[in-house]
C-alpha positions, -999 to +999 in steps of 0.1 A: -135-005+014-160+018+032-188+034+018-184+072+007-198+095+033-231+114+023-236+148+033-264+155+055-293+172+040-292+208+048-323+224+063-328+263+057-328+284+086-358+304+097-339+334+083-333+319+051-368+309+046-382+342+055-356+358+030-368+334+003-405+345+010-399+380+008-382+373-027-410+353-038-434+383-028-412+409-044-413+388-076-449+384-076-451+422-070-430+430-100-441+403-124-467+416-146-503+402-140-523+389-166-543+422-168-516+445-169-515+474-192-492+506-200-513+522-170-502+496-144-533+476-143-535+446-123-558+422-105-548+432-070-576+451-051-567+483-035-577+522-038-558+523-072-576+493-088-611+508-072-602+543-090-592+525-124-624+506-125-643+539-116-624+556-145-631+529-169-667+526-158-669+563-167-653+562-198-675+531-209-706+549-201-695+582-221-687+562-252-713+536-248-744+560-240-748+570-276-748+536-290-771+525-263-797+554-268-797+547-307-803+510-302-831+518-276-847+543-299-848+522-328-864+495-312-891+516-292-924+525-308-927+561-299-891+571-290-887+604-273-859+631-286-860+650-253-853+623-231-824+599-226-832+563-224-813+534-224-841+506-224-864+506-252-904+514-244-927+491-262-901+471-281-907+467-318-892+461-351-915+483-370-890+508-374-866+486-391-894+473-413-906+510-422-869+520-430-866+491-453-897+499-473-883+536-475-852+517-493-825+518-468-813+485-479-807+496-512-788+525-499-769+502-475-759+481-507-745+512-526-724+519-497-711+483-494-701+482-531-687+519-528-668+511-495-654+478-506-644+489-540-631+522-528-610+506-501-596+479-526-583+507-550-571+528-521-551+503-506-536+493-539-528+528-549-514+537-515-493+506-513-475+513-547-470+551-539-455+542-505-434+515-519-421+538-542-416+570-520-400+546-490-377+522-509-364+541-539-349+574-547-359+598-573-360+633-582-389+654-570-397+627-542-403+654-517-425+673-539-444+642-544-450+635-507-460+672-501-486+670-529-499+641-509-501+657-477-516+687-491-547+667-502-552+661-464-554+701-458-582+708-484-616+705-469-642+688-489-664+721-492-634+737-511-631+709-536-668+700-539-676+723-570-645+716-590-647+679-584-685+681-595-671+696-629-646+668-633-669+642-626-694+654-651-666+657-678-636+638-669-606+655-688-590+636-716-614+607-719-644+629-717-666+604-696-694+615-676-691+596-643-721+610-625-746+587-614-721+556-614-703+541-584-670+549-602-679+588-597-676+580-558-648+552-558-621+572-583-617+603-561-613+581-529-585+561-547-556+578-528-556+591-495-527+612-481-527+595-446-525+561-458-496+569-480-477+586-454-483+558-428-473+531-450-441+552-463-428+558-428-435+521-420-417+507-451-388+528-445-382+513-412-378+477-430-340+471-430-323+472-464-302+441-459-336+421-464-342+438-496-307+435-509-306+397-499-339+392-519-323+409-550-293+386-546-318+360-553-334+376-585-363+390-571-381+415-590-401+445-582-434+434-577-424+401-560-402+420-537-435+442-527-456+413-525-435+387-510-410+406-490-423+441-480-461+437-476-456+408-451-437+429-429-463+458-432-493+440-421-498+461-387-498+492-408-521+478-437-546+469-406-546+507-396-548+517-430-577+493-437-598+501-407-594+538-409-597+538-447-630+518-446-643+543-419-634+573-440-652+559-471-681+546-453-687+580-437-685+600-469-716+623-472-707+652-498-689+632-523-718+606-531-743+637-529-725+656-557-716+623-577-753+611-577-779+620-607-809+602-590-817+597-554-813+559-561-775+565-563-773+579-527-756+560-501-769+552-468-753+581-450-771+604-475-803+583-470-804+590-434-807+627-440-835+621-463-853+600-438-849+627-412-867+652-434-893+628-443-925+640-424-943+607-429-915+589-406-907+593-371-875+595-351-874+560-345-872+550-384-842+573-385-826+557-355-830+524-372-814+536-402-786+548-380-783+514-365-782+497-399-754+522-410-733+517-378-730+478-383-703+475-409-680+499-392-684+480-360-679+446-377-647+461-395-632+474-363-639+441-343-623+421-370-592+440-373-589+457-340-557+434-331-540+447-363-550+483-356-537+482-319-506+464-331-500+490-359-505+521-336-482+504-310-456+497-336-458+534-348-456+546-312-423+525-304-407+532-338-371+542-336 
């Protein structure tokens, strides 16, 4: 019996090799690189690559210049308000020490307590309100949503005096909340933006998931906690970051809710330092750096959730 004949190994021709090389080059050009973005960023040098680098450098300079100037001034012995400097002159930490002696850390603690408690209360209220508006139908639903939206259209200056009167004598219970952290936390308990954001996000959750959970005997609170909220993590990240920054930057509310300067937050304390003739601009800049740190920390910790939530909202539907 003769052995089976084996087909000779076929060697690709030069034309086929060239075609394969062109296909590989085309695939390399069309395959997203590691640094690709929505603007078409890639790691291949070229004119467009240089232009993008230049635009990024300009944008970075515009946004980073204020931060570098504040940091430089806070570390300088005699910062000049008429000149722009990114590097400190005669570096010193005296400005931070003087700011601490002026009570900046006490004001900072007040701000942390108010921001933490206010954000927690705000998220709880907004999540419950959004769940009711998005997953249930009831009479007056559009009116309730409109009322939440109207709260975003009223400037703080318009409601300052009525709010001050209400905080001094809360209706029904008759409590005076001025001079307490509750006087600042409670008015921040609901934010129309977070309610709108979470409501629209919850509306996009398929109803089949909820129906399947109800067949398993899941109640309302368990439905919200174990089914709905895990699917809303991107929206919660956006609401958390923006809510914290909104509460941290409050100026008028802590001012009208305080009975004593010791009740002020760090944002109000900066205006006091600015009008103090015994301290220089370096102390004010040191206080600004201290006030800036929590917002940066929160943003850096939750930036992935923030970007994911914004991208999910942009591609919704």
